[in-house]
C-alpha positions as CSV (number, residue, x, y, z in Angstrom):
1,X,0.0,0.0,0.0
2,X,1.5,3.3,-1.1
3,X,1.1,6.3,1.1
4,X,0.4,9.6,-0.4
5,X,1.8,12.9,0.9
6,X,-1.7,13.7,2.3
7,X,-1.7,10.5,4.3
8,X,1.7,11.1,5.7
9,X,0.7,14.7,6.6
10,X,-2.5,13.4,8.3
11,X,-0.5,10.9,10.3
12,X,1.9,13.6,11.5
13,X,-1.0,15.8,12.6
14,X,-2.8,13.0,14.4
15,X,0.3,12.1,16.3
16,X,0.9,15.7,17.4
17,X,0.1,16.3,21.1
18,X,-1.5,19.6,20.5
19,X,-3.9,18.1,17.9
20,X,-4.8,15.3,20.4
21,X,-5.5,18.0,23.0
22,X,-7.8,19.9,20.7
23,X,-9.6,16.7,19.7
24,X,-10.1,15.8,23.4
25,X,-11.4,19.2,24.3
26,X,-13.8,19.1,21.4
27,X,-15.1,15.7,22.3
28,X,-15.6,16.5,26.0
29,X,-17.2,19.9,25.3
30,X,-19.6,18.4,22.7
31,X,-20.4,15.2,24.5
32,X,-21.2,16.6,28.0
33,X,-22.4,20.1,26.9
34,X,-19.9,21.8,29.2
35,X,-20.0,25.2,27.6
36,X,-23.7,25.9,28.0
37,X,-23.9,24.2,31.4
38,X,-21.1,26.2,32.9
39,X,-22.5,29.4,31.3
40,X,-25.9,28.7,32.7
41,X,-24.8,28.1,36.3
42,X,-21.8,30.4,36.4
43,X,-22.2,33.2,33.8
44,X,-18.9,34.9,34.2
45,X,-16.9,31.8,34.8
46,X,-18.6,30.2,31.8
47,X,-17.3,33.0,29.5
48,X,-13.8,32.6,31.0
49,X,-13.9,28.8,30.7
50,X,-15.0,29.0,27.0
51,X,-12.3,31.5,26.2
52,X,-9.7,29.4,27.8
53,X,-10.8,26.3,25.9
54,X,-10.4,28.1,22.6
55,X,-6.7,28.9,23.1
56,X,-5.4,25.6,21.7
57,X,-7.5,26.1,18.6
58,X,-6.0,29.5,18.1
59,X,-2.5,28.1,18.5
60,X,-3.0,25.6,15.6
C-alpha cells in the first residue's frame, strides 16, 4: 500500500500532542455540553472557561 503525501501529513497531525488535546477538548465539550452548562450556572466563569478552551484552537 502506497502512502500519499496527504496520508503522511495526516498521520503527522494525528500524532501531534496539540492536535490530540484539541480533539479531546472538542469531544468532551460536545459530549457533555460543558460550555452551555457552565455558562448557565456560572455566567462569568462560563465565559472565561469557554475562552480558555479556545486557546489551543488558536495556536493551531
